[in-house]
C-alpha positions in Angstrom: 60.9 102.9 104.7 62.9 99.3 105.4 65.7 99.4 104.2 66.5 102.8 106.3 65.6 100.6 109.4 67.4 97.6 108.9 70.8 100.6 108.3 70.5 102.3 111.2 69.7 98.9 113.5 73.1 98.1 111.6 74.6 100.6 113.0 73.6 101.1 116.3 75.1 97.5 116.8 78.2 98.6 115.6 78.0 101.6 117.4 77.7 99.0 120.7 80.8 97.3 119.9 82.5 100.1 118.8 81.0 102.2 122.5 80.6 99.1 125.6 79.6 101.9 127.6 76.6 103.1 125.3 74.8 99.2 126.5 75.4 100.1 130.7 74.6 103.8 129.9 71.5 103.0 127.7 68.6 102.9 130.8 69.9 106.5 131.3 69.2 107.8 127.4 67.0 110.3 127.9 65.7 110.4 131.1 65.3 113.5 132.9 67.9 115.2 135.3 70.3 112.3 132.8 73.6 113.4 131.4 71.6 111.6 128.8 68.8 114.4 128.8 68.7 115.9 125.8 64.7 118.0 125.8 66.7 121.4 127.8 69.2 121.9 125.7 69.3 124.0 122.7 71.1 122.7 120.3 72.3 126.1 117.9 73.8 127.3 121.8 75.4 124.2 121.6 76.4 123.9 117.9 77.7 128.1 118.2 79.9 126.8 121.4 81.1 123.8 120.3 82.3 125.6 117.4 84.0 128.6 119.3 86.2 125.4 121.5 87.4 123.4 118.3 88.8 126.7 117.2 90.4 127.6 121.1 91.9 124.3 121.2 93.9 124.6 117.0 95.7 127.4 118.9 97.0 124.8 121.2 97.7 121.5 119.0 101.2 122.0 117.7 101.7 121.1 113.7 103.4 118.2 112.8 
C-alpha cells in the first residue's frame, strides 16, 4: 500500500507539471456546482456519450 501511495504521489506531481491548470483549479475539485463536481455524474451514460461522440468524430477525420 505504501508503494502504491508513493507511485500515486509521483503521478500527481507529474500531472501537475504537465498541466499547470490543475494547481490553480485544485481548490474546486469535488465542490458542488463547479465543473469538477462529479457526485451527480452518471458514469455509464457519460461513457456511452463519449463512445457516440468518438464515433461521430471519426466520420470527420481525414485519413493521412
